[in-house]
DRENLO-801712 format. One record per residue (C-alpha): residue in three letters; x, y, z. Coordinates in steps of 0.5 Angstrom, whole numbers, plus 500, padded with zeros to 3 digits. Layout:
N
alaXYZ ...
! end
This chain:
203
unk500500500 unk503507498 unk505512503 unk509518504 unk516518508 unk521522511 unk516528513 unk520535514 unk522536521 unk524542526 unk529542531 unk525539536 unk524533531 unk517535530 unk514535523 unk513542521 unk505544520 unk505549514 unk498553512 unk494549506 unk494556503 unk502556502 unk502551497 unk503554490 unk500553484 unk493552489 unk490550482 unk494543483 unk493543489 unk485544488 unk486539482 unk489534487 unk483534492 unk479533486 unk482527484 unk482525491 unk474526491 unk474532495 unk466533495 unk468541496 unk476542495 unk478548499 unk485550501 unk483551508 unk487547512 unk494544514 unk499540511 unk505536511 unk512536507 unk514529506 unk521528503 unk520520500 unk514515499 unk513508498 unk509506492 unk505500489 unk510496489 unk513498495 unk519502492 unk521507496 unk522513491 unk526520494 unk527527491 unk530526484 unk527520482 unk523517477 unk516513478 unk511511473 unk504514476 unk497513474 unk494520471 unk487523471 unk485519465 unk488513468 unk493513463 unk501510465 unk505516466 unk513519468 unk514524473 unk520526477 unk519526484 unk519533487 unk515532495 unk509529498 unk504532502 unk499530508 unk493534507 unk490536515 unk483538512 unk477538518 unk475530519 unk480527513 unk487526511 unk489526504 unk496524502 unk499527494 unk505528491 unk508533485 unk512530480 unk516533474 unk511531468 unk514527463 unk513526456 unk513520453 unk516520446 unk514515440 unk522515438 unk527510442 unk534510443 unk538503443 unk531500444 unk529504450 unk523509450 unk525516450 unk522521455 unk522529455 unk522533461 unk520540460 unk519543467 unk512542468 unk509540475 unk504535476 unk499533482 unk498525483 unk494522489 unk499518492 unk495512492 unk496512484 unk503511485 unk506505482 unk513504482 unk520506481 unk522507473 unk530507472 unk530513467 unk538515465 unk541522462 unk541521454 unk548525454 unk549524447 unk543528445 unk545533451 unk552534448 unk555532455 unk562532457 unk567526461 unk573530465 unk578528469 unk578530477 unk576529483 unk570527485 unk567524491 unk563517491 unk559513496 unk564507499 unk561503504 unk557508506 unk562513506 unk563519502 unk570519499 unk574523494 unk577520488 unk581522482 unk577519476 unk573520469 unk566523470 unk561525466 unk558532467 unk552532465 unk549538461 unk542540464 unk542548460 unk536545456 unk529547456 unk527540454 unk531535459 unk532528455 unk531521458 unk531514456 unk528509460 unk532504462 unk529497460 unk535493460 unk534494468 unk532488473 unk526493474 unk523490467 unk523483467 unk525481460 unk521478454 unk516485455 unk517489449 unk522495450 unk517500446 unk511498451 unk511503456 unk506502459 unk506494459 unk513495463 unk510501467 unk505496469 unk510490471 unk515493475 
! end
């Protein structure tokens, strides 16, 4: 069952309560409440912001990770997780997340579907979050560069500085281009790479 994880906390370790009216843009919040089946959507109430969530398949999705979700038209979409919200209304608690919306293209690269991100925000009821989706940046399309120097890597739960080659991603584009890594173990073998909806439903 999808749940929100890691609430933002203040110094005394209590979850930070904010006014619903501070959610921007408010039209997205109202749309989210409509999608959640709220009879009379309003921005009166409180909210708690979360840093991650657990999806239907049990995947833990943190800020900056990609996910598959069901949109309001019951179609599978891909998004970049931004944050989660627990909405505290008068007699109800509702959960939703915000994502940067991805646009699935009809083209592919090495058998992997291409997804465009254009800085568009979507709001998603938490129960519609399906799973983590493995996306990688399309470096060839974006003209990323390879450099040599010191960089920080994670080794046995510790950050270490090493001298190595590393990719400098070029994110200075109005459209950020990624590819779905259908060869990841998250996508079972035998699934047609172009059939993203089938792949997402079986993640």
